[in-house]
C-alpha positions as CSV (number, residue, x, y, z in Angstrom):
1,M,-79.8,111.9,12.0
2,L,-82.1,110.6,14.7
3,I,-81.7,107.0,15.7
4,D,-84.1,105.3,18.1
5,K,-84.1,101.6,19.0
6,I,-87.5,100.0,18.6
7,T,-88.1,97.4,21.3
8,S,-91.9,96.8,21.1
9,R,-94.4,95.8,18.4
10,Q,-96.6,98.4,20.0
11,N,-94.3,101.2,19.0
12,P,-96.2,103.8,17.0
13,L,-93.7,103.6,14.1
14,I,-94.3,99.8,13.8
15,K,-98.0,100.4,13.8
16,K,-97.6,103.0,11.0
17,F,-95.5,100.5,9.0
18,R,-98.4,98.0,9.3
19,D,-100.9,100.5,8.2
20,V,-98.8,101.4,5.1
21,R,-98.2,97.7,4.3
22,Q,-102.0,97.0,4.5
23,G,-102.8,99.9,2.2
24,H,-104.4,102.2,4.8
25,E,-101.9,105.0,4.1
26,R,-102.3,105.4,0.3
27,H,-99.9,108.3,0.1
28,L,-97.0,106.2,1.6
29,L,-95.0,103.3,0.3
30,L,-93.2,100.7,2.3
31,I,-90.0,99.5,0.7
32,E,-88.3,96.3,2.1
33,G,-85.0,94.8,1.2
34,I,-81.5,96.0,0.2
35,R,-82.1,95.8,-3.6
36,L,-85.3,97.9,-3.4
37,M,-83.6,100.5,-1.1
38,E,-80.7,100.7,-3.6
39,E,-83.2,101.4,-6.4
40,A,-85.2,103.9,-4.4
41,I,-82.0,105.8,-3.5
42,S,-80.8,105.9,-7.1
43,S,-84.3,107.2,-8.1
44,E,-83.8,110.0,-5.6
45,L,-87.0,109.2,-3.7
46,H,-87.8,111.1,-0.5
47,F,-87.8,109.0,2.6
48,E,-90.0,109.9,5.6
49,V,-88.5,107.1,7.8
50,I,-85.8,104.5,7.4
51,A,-85.8,101.5,9.7
52,Y,-83.3,98.6,9.7
53,T,-82.1,95.8,11.8
54,D,-78.6,94.9,12.9
55,Q,-78.6,92.4,10.0
56,L,-78.0,95.3,7.6
57,H,-74.4,95.5,8.7
58,K,-73.7,91.8,7.9
59,T,-73.4,92.3,4.2
60,E,-71.2,94.6,2.1
61,R,-74.3,96.0,0.3
62,G,-76.0,96.7,3.6
63,R,-72.9,98.5,5.0
64,K,-72.7,100.6,1.8
65,L,-76.4,101.6,2.2
66,Y,-75.8,102.6,5.8
67,S,-72.9,104.8,5.0
């Protein structure tokens, strides 16, 4: 597992997320939120990248997703 801390809005990954959200990357889907992540995992979707904030660990559901 590779973990990098993103500290800039100019990070290429953040730019990629923006492109996906705006529909410029039609073959990719941006999923936001714990509930949608839970559903995606139970559907056995393939993830190219997973990004999260420190807020994820503040809820039981978030901690469960992380583990």
